[in-house]
C-alpha positions in Angstrom: -63.0 -126.3 69.2 -64.9 -124.6 72.0 -67.8 -127.0 73.6 -71.1 -126.1 75.7 -73.1 -128.9 76.9 -76.1 -128.8 79.3 -79.2 -131.4 79.7 -82.6 -130.8 81.6 -85.3 -132.9 82.4 -88.6 -131.4 81.5 -91.9 -132.7 82.8 -93.4 -133.1 79.4 -93.6 -135.5 76.4 -90.9 -135.1 73.5 -93.6 -134.0 71.2 -94.4 -131.2 73.6 -91.0 -130.3 73.8 -89.9 -130.4 70.0 -92.1 -127.3 68.5 -90.3 -124.9 71.3 -86.6 -125.8 69.6 -87.6 -125.5 65.6 -90.1 -122.6 65.5 -88.8 -119.0 65.3 -91.5 -117.5 67.4 -91.5 -120.2 69.8 -87.3 -119.9 70.3 -87.7 -116.1 70.9 -89.6 -116.9 74.0 -87.1 -118.7 75.7 -83.8 -117.9 74.4 -82.7 -114.9 76.1 -80.1 -113.3 73.9 -82.2 -114.0 70.6 -84.0 -110.8 69.6 -84.7 -111.5 65.9 -85.2 -114.8 64.0 -86.4 -114.9 60.6 -87.0 -117.8 58.5 -85.5 -117.2 54.9 -87.3 -120.5 53.5 -89.7 -123.3 54.4 -90.9 -124.7 57.4 -88.8 -126.7 59.8 -87.2 -129.5 57.9 -83.5 -130.5 56.8 -82.1 -127.7 54.9 -84.3 -124.9 56.1 -82.4 -121.6 56.6 -83.2 -118.5 58.8 -81.6 -115.5 60.2 -81.0 -114.8 63.8 -80.1 -111.7 65.6 -78.4 -112.2 69.5 -78.0 -109.1 71.7 -75.5 -109.6 74.7 -73.8 -107.5 76.7 -74.2 -104.6 74.1 -72.9 -106.7 71.3 -75.1 -107.5 68.3 -74.3 -110.5 66.3 -76.3 -111.4 63.3 -75.8 -115.1 62.1 -77.2 -117.5 59.3 -78.7 -120.8 60.6 -79.3 -123.8 58.7 -81.0 -127.2 59.7 -78.4 -129.8 59.1 -80.1 -132.5 60.6 -84.0 -133.1 61.3 -85.4 -135.8 63.1 -88.8 -134.7 64.5 -89.1 -135.3 68.3 -85.9 -136.8 68.7 -83.2 -134.8 67.4 -82.1 -131.5 65.6 -78.7 -130.0 64.4 -78.3 -126.6 63.2 -75.1 -125.4 61.6 -74.4 -121.5 62.3 -72.4 -118.9 60.7 -71.3 -115.4 61.4 -68.4 -113.4 60.7 -65.8 -114.5 63.3 -66.9 -118.1 64.0 -68.9 -121.2 62.8 -70.6 -123.4 65.2 -73.1 -126.5 65.2 -75.8 -126.7 68.0 -77.4 -130.3 68.3 -80.6 -130.9 70.4 -81.5 -134.5 71.4 -84.6 -135.5 72.9 -85.0 -138.8 75.0 -88.6 -139.4 76.3 -89.5 -142.1 79.2 -92.5 -142.2 81.3 -93.5 -138.9 79.7 -90.9 -136.8 80.7 -88.3 -135.5 78.3 -84.6 -135.5 78.8 -83.0 -132.5 76.6 -79.3 -132.2 75.7 -77.8 -129.4 73.9 -74.4 -129.5 72.7 -73.0 -126.6 71.0 -69.6 -126.6 69.4 -67.8 -123.5 68.1 -65.0 -122.8 65.9 -63.5 -119.3 66.2 -62.5 -118.4 62.8 -61.1 -115.0 63.2 -57.5 -113.9 65.3 -59.8 -111.8 67.6 -62.5 -114.0 68.2 -59.9 -116.9 69.0 -58.3 -114.5 71.5 -61.5 -114.3 73.5 -63.0 -117.7 72.7 -62.3 -118.9 76.1 -64.3 -115.9 77.9 -67.1 -116.3 75.4 -67.4 -120.1 75.9 -67.7 -119.6 79.5 -70.3 -116.7 79.1 -72.3 -119.3 76.7 -72.5 -121.9 79.0 -73.8 -120.0 81.6 -76.4 -118.9 78.8 -77.1 -122.2 77.9 -78.1 -123.3 81.2 -80.4 -120.2 81.7 -82.1 -120.6 78.1 -82.7 -124.2 79.0 -84.1 -123.4 82.4 -86.2 -120.9 81.0 -87.4 -123.4 78.2 -88.2 -126.3 80.8 -90.4 -123.7 83.0 -92.1 -122.3 79.7 -93.0 -126.3 78.4 -94.1 -127.4 81.7 -96.4 -124.4 82.2 -98.0 -124.6 78.9 -98.0 -128.3 78.3 -101.5 -130.1 77.9 -101.7 -132.9 80.2 
């Protein structure tokens, strides 16, 4: 199991941050490698599914995502499945004094031999991407938050 984790402090309340985590159109704005996100059923709620397409370094990865846990303004966990891997992405929000600490943890299990062989390299790259994405999210939310 490979793990990525990063925390960012956002100068906005959790209620302002949460929609950027669960709405496909909003996720497209701050997730650098995400190129398409198509809901397959319902809105953001436990059990909701969608299809995401990521493009990175000339590679296109299409995956199916399912919202495994959904606690509005507090926590969301998503199960991701693609050909060579399965992963969970959990985001926890903690609010204090109008600021939000957002922690994202991604755990990936590489299933195919080819994926396992490059797993370490992919995980290191994914960490850099996660840090860049959360920095972009922080900037976007702080710019657009209604104070």
